[in-house]
C-alpha positions in Angstrom: 95.3 73.5 108.5 95.5 75.7 105.4 98.5 76.6 103.2 98.5 79.0 100.3 100.7 78.7 97.2 101.4 81.0 94.3 103.4 78.9 91.8 103.0 76.6 88.9 102.0 73.0 89.8 101.3 69.8 88.0 97.5 69.8 87.9 96.0 66.7 89.3 99.3 65.4 90.7 99.2 64.2 94.2 102.9 63.8 94.2 103.1 67.5 94.7 105.3 68.5 97.6 102.6 71.0 98.7 100.2 68.2 99.4 102.7 66.3 101.5 103.6 69.5 103.3 100.0 70.1 104.5 99.6 66.4 105.2 102.6 66.6 107.6 101.3 69.7 109.2 98.0 67.9 109.9 99.8 64.9 111.4 102.0 67.1 113.6 99.0 69.1 114.8 96.6 66.2 115.1 94.3 67.9 112.6 92.0 65.8 110.4 91.4 68.7 107.9 93.9 70.2 105.6 93.6 72.6 102.7 95.7 74.1 99.9 94.8 77.4 98.3 96.0 78.1 94.8 95.3 80.7 92.1 92.4 79.8 89.9 94.9 79.8 87.0 96.3 76.5 88.5 93.0 74.8 89.4 89.8 75.8 87.8 87.6 74.8 90.8 87.7 73.5 94.3 88.1 69.7 94.8 88.5 67.0 97.4 91.7 65.1 97.8 91.1 61.6 99.2 93.8 59.9 101.3 93.5 56.2 101.5 93.6 54.7 105.0 93.8 58.1 106.7 91.3 60.1 108.7 92.8 63.3 107.2 90.5 65.0 104.7 92.2 67.4 102.2 90.6 70.1 100.0 92.1 72.2 97.3 90.6 75.7 97.0 91.0 78.0 94.0 90.9 81.8 94.2 90.5 84.1 91.2 93.4 86.6 91.3 92.6 87.8 87.8 89.7 90.0 89.0 90.1 93.8 89.1 91.9 94.9 92.2 88.7 96.6 93.4 87.1 93.1 93.5 89.9 91.2 95.3 88.4 91.7 98.8 85.1 90.3 97.7 86.9 87.3 96.0 88.8 86.7 99.3 85.6 86.8 101.2 84.0 84.2 98.9 87.0 82.0 99.5 86.7 82.4 103.3 83.0 81.4 103.0 83.9 78.3 100.9 86.5 77.2 103.4 84.1 77.8 106.4 81.4 75.8 104.6 83.8 73.0 104.0 84.9 72.9 107.6 81.3 72.9 108.9 80.4 70.1 106.4 83.3 68.0 107.5 82.6 68.6 111.2 79.0 67.4 110.7 80.2 64.3 108.9 82.6 63.5 111.7 79.9 64.0 114.3 77.5 61.6 112.5 80.1 58.9 112.1 
C-alpha cells in the first residue's frame, strides 16, 4: 500500500495524518506493508517507521523532484527499484519468521 504526498510536513512526526491514512489503508486491505512517498525536500532519505504491537511495516520514501525535467523518469525508476527492493526484503523477513 503506497501513498504519495506533495506538501509540507513536520519532519519526524508520526502524528502526521498521512501516516495514519496509510495505516488505515493497510488495516482495511489486510496489508502488512505501507509506504509514503514524499519529495526529497521534505525527507532527505528513506527511512523505516516502526509500529509498536503491530505486524504492519511502514516505510517513508523520498524522491528528488529538483532534478532537471529530462532526469525525472530516471529518478522515478530509481524510486520504483527502492520500493521493490523494500517489498522483497520485507517478504523474505516474513517468510523466515
